[in-house]
N, C-alpha and C positions, 0 to 999 in steps of 0.2 A: 527481553522484557521480564520483569519480576514474575515468577510463577503464580504467586497469590493474586497479583493484579490481573494477570491474564484470566485466571479462573473466575475472578469477580466479574470481569467484563463479559465472559461467556454467560454467566448467570443473568446479568442485566439484559443482554440481548435475548436470551431464552425466554425471560419472563415478560418482556415488553414487546417483542415482535409478534406479528400476527399476519394472517392472510396468505393467499397463494401468490406465487410468482407468476406474473403474466405481463402482457404488453402494457397494461394499464399502470403497473408498478413503475415501469420505466418512464411513462408519461408523468408520473408523480415526481420522479427525480428530476426530469427535464424541467418541469414546472418550478421546482425548487431552485434549480440552477439559473433559469432565465437566460439572458444573453449578456455578454460582456459590454458594459457601457463606459467603464473608466479603468485606467491602469496607471498607477504611479510607481516610479522607481526612484530610490535614493541611494547614492553611492555609499558604500559601507567598507571602503578600503580595498585591498587586494590580497591575493594569496598566490605567491609565485607568479606564474604567467596568466593567472585568472583574476578578473575583476569581480568583486562581490557587491551585490545590491540587495537592499531591502525592497520588497514588493508589496503593494496593496492593490487588490482587484475589487471591483464592485460590479454587481450584476443588476439587471433591470428589476429583479425581485427584491433588491435591498441586501442580498447576500454579500458579505464582505469576507475576503480571503487575504490573509497576510502570509508572507513567506520570505525565503532567502534564495538568491540566484547566484550561481557561479557561471561565468562565461569566459572562454579564452579571449585573449587580446587579439582578435582577428576579425576581419570584416566579412569573411567568407560565410556562405550559408552552411550550417552545420546541423547534425542531428541533435535532438533534444530529449531529455529524460525527466519525467516527474518522479522524484524519489521520495518515498515516505517510509518511516519506521514506526516505532512505538509512541504512545502518547507522551511519555516522559521526555522525549527528545524534541517533539514538534519539528519546526524547520531547522533546528540545530543538527538534524541528521546529516545535513550537508557538510558539517564541519568534520565529520569522521571519514570523509572520502580521502583516498591517498593523495599525496602532494601533486601528482600528475596522473590524470585519468583520461587523457586524450583530448581531441578537439570536439568536445561535446558541451552543450549548454545544459546545465542541471538546475532544476528548481525543486525546492522542498517547501511544503506549506504547513502552516500551523493548524491544529485541530480546533474546533469550536471551543470557546472558553467554558461552556457548560459541561464539557466532557471532563469528569474528575480524573485525577491521577490514579486513585484507588477507589474501589467500590465495596461498600459494606451493606449490611441489612438496612441501616438507617437510610442510606441513599436510595435503596429500592422502595422503601415505604414512603419516604418524603418527596423524592425527586424522580421516580421511575418514568413518569410521562415526559418530563422535561429532558431526561437523558435520552429517551428514545427519539424525540424530535431532533435533538442535537446530533445523534448518531446518523440519522437519515440525511443530515446536511453534508456528511463527509464525502460520499460519492459525488454529490452535486458540486462540492468544492473542488474535488479532483478534476471533474469534467471542465469546470470553469478555468482551472489552471491550464488544462490541455488546450482549451480554446485560445488562451492568451499566448501560450508557447507557439502555437501554430501560426499566429498572426505576426510574430516578430520578424523583422527584416533579416536578422542573422540566423534564422532557423529555417531549415528545409521542412516544410509542412508535411511532406510525404515520409519523413523520418522522425516522427515523434513517438516516443514510447513511454510506458509507465513501469516502474520497478517498485515493488512493495515488499516489506519484510514483516513477519510476525503479525502484530496487531493490525497492521494496515492491509493485510492480504484480502480479507473479505470485502472491504470497501473498494479496494483497487479492482477486484474482479467485477464488482457491480459497475464501476465507472467505465471499465473497458467494454463490458457488454452493452452499455447504453451509448457509448461514444466511440465511433469508428475512427476518430482522429488518432487514437492510440493504436499505432500500427504494429507494435510489438509489446508483449506483456511478460514481465519477469516477476515471478512470485517466489520469494526467498524465505525459507523457514516458515512456511505456511502449511495448512492441512485442511482436510474436510473432516467428516465424521466427528462432529463436535462433542458427542457424548463420550467418545474415546479420549478426545483431547482434554475435556474437562476432568474426566476421571483421573487422568495422568497429572493434573495440575492442582487438585484439591487435596488438602491434608485432613482427611476424615477418618476417625477411628470408631469401630474396627474397620480394617481395610476393605473388607468385603462389601461394605456399604457404599463405597465410592462409585462403583459402576451403576447400581440402581438409582442412586441419588443424582448422578450425572444424567442418566436417561430421563428421569423425571423433570430435571431442570431444563433440558434441551428439547424436549418433545414438542414444545410450542415454538421453538426457534426456527423460523421459516424464512423470513424476509432477507436475512443477512447470510444465509448459508451459501458459500461459494460454489458448491456443487450445483445449485439451482441456476447459476449464471454462466459458469465457465464455458459451457458448450457453445454459447451464443457469441463467443469471441471469434471462433473459426469463421472464415479461413485464415484469419490473422494468427501468427504463431504464438504459442505459450511456452515459456521456459520456466521450469520449476527447479530450484536448487535447495537441497535439504541436507541436514547432517544425519548421518547414519546412526550416530550415538546421541542424538538429541532426545532427552527424556521428556521434553515438553510437547514434542510433536511425534507421537508414536508412528512407526513405519506404516502400519495399516491405515492410519488416518491420512497420511500423505498420499498413499496409493489410491485411497478412495477419491481424493480430489483429482488426481492425475487420470484415473479411469473415467471420470465424468467429462474431462476435456476431450475435444475432437482434434484430429490432425489438422495442421502440423503441431506437434507437441513434443517436448523433450523434458525428461526428468534426470537430473544429475545428482548423484549422491557424493557428498564430501565426508571424509572420515573425521567428523567434528561433532561437538556438542551443540547446544543452542547458542545463537549469536548474542554476544555482549557488545554494546556500542563502543566500548573502549578497546576492543580486541582488534588492533590495527592490522595485525598479520592476517587474521581471518577476513577482515573487510577487504584487504588487498586481494586475497584469493577470490572472493566473491566478485569483486569488480572485474578482475582479469577474466574470470569465467563468463561473466555476462558480456563483456566486450567481445569475447571470442565467439559467443553463441547467438547473440541477438542480431538478426539480419540487418537491421537499420544501422547498427554500429560497426559492422565488419569493416567497412571502408575506413571509419575513424580509427579502428584498432590497428589496421594495417599501415596507416600513414605514419611516417617517421615522427618521433617526438623531438621538438626543438631542444637543443642543448643550451 
């Protein structure tokens, strides 16, 4: 994700979020999600041994979620992953998977249209309330997608997981905390301690102003902080994968999120910088690492890949 865009989003969430995290907050997300009432799929071609489909889901609350699905050309029940990356990719994140990633159903969904690609002062002044409302729909959308994956005939409902990178990490953490259907959780290139993250991503001069400015901007950032939610995922496993040379996610911020998680938890450091969606080599390494570590995928990773 572009550093400026990430910093802008941090500022939006900081200035628009409020309140304490408690059980009522999850009730609010569940109310936004409702229950799945309709699902439409449209063939969108194929990719090697995978069929691609466009997906449209609708809930009882009127929430609509669109996305893209890749599924192996097999009738067997398989594990499934909800995969989401940054706002600029939306459901196209699925297109950057390696040519063969095993016998796994993968769904990636689009973010609400009200979520802008970049955020500036004008957005905060003119659209701050609307942006907050749209951001709160993201965990609900992820949960609705998990409900649909779990209901599919080709999916083993006991082996559904969620994998999020960068911008999607806070929202995926909330979705996993509120929805036990996600049996495994992978958080890639994410972090906690958002004052530290924001300070690392803003270009403010003189440099010494970055930390106090970031602290002021994030002091009210409560609802979306992943540290407030990640402990509630246990006893389901959490896997974190980060780049040791990633300037956008400082090490102490990554460790802050990891320390807030409960066992079983795993933190893997790769000697890389921040993830770029076009870096196919790094994406291959991340997928291989996730396949090897997420319990619901181990059987899929160990199965022979058809030639």
